[in-house]
N, C-alpha and C positions, 0 to 999 in steps of 0.2 A: 645785535653784538655790543659786546662792553665797549666803554667808551672811556678815553683819559679826558679832562676838560683842565685847560690852562686859563684863568684868567688874571691877567694884571691891571691892577687901578691905579696908575698913575696916579702921586699927589695924596693917597691916603696913607694916612698915620697908623701905626698899631692901636692906636686908641680911637680911631673912628671904626677900624676891622673889628675890634674885641664889643663894641657899642651894636653891631649890626651882627657877628657872629652869638651874641648872649640872647637876642630874639629867634636868630634862625637854626641855631645847634639843633635844639628839643624836638623841631619837626624835621630837622633834616635826619635825626636819626632811627625816625619809624618811617621814611619816605621811602614809595615803592621803587626797588630799583635802585636807592642809593647804597653806596660800598664801603667809599674810604674820603677823606677831607684833610686836606696839609695845607697850612698858610704859611708862607716866606716873606720875610721883609726884606725887599730887593729893589735894587733900581729906582729909589724915590717912591715908592710905593707900596703895595701889597701884589704877589702872585698866590692865588689859590689854585690848586691841584687838586683835583677830586677823580674817581672812580664810578662810574654809574651804567649801570646794566645799558639804558640806549640814552640816546640823545633827547628823546622824544620824554622821559621820566625825567629827566633833569629838568627840562623847561617848564615843566608842569609845577614842579615846585619852585623852581628861583623865580620864574615869573610873576609867580602868586609872592614867595615870601621875603625874596630878596632883592630882585630887582627896583620895586617902587621905594627903598631905601637908599639906592645907589644915586649921585651924581650922574645928573643925565648924558655926560660928556666921557664917563667910562667907556670904553671899548668893548664890542662885544667880546665872551669867549671861544677860544678855538678846542674843536674835538679831534681825536686821534682815534681809529680803531684800536683797540689791545689787542695782538696778537697770542701774549701769554702773558702771565704771569705768576709769580710764587710767593705767597704769603707764609706766613706762621701760624 
């Protein structure tokens, strides 16, 4: 089932995000199950919102590619099932 991921990293600056994203984006574009990625600067940090075909596909990519580059105190992401979507 398609899922929406929300992941807030308190204290992460846009510059820190950009550094992690530069290394992660190329592999994310071709990752199995990846649909979309958005990053928002808010609440003293960065919130990443993504759409994936499944949590398992997200985790396979994220745990290898992104998680090793995050501070250890960054909270775990949350996932919500997508009931419907409409994109162009």
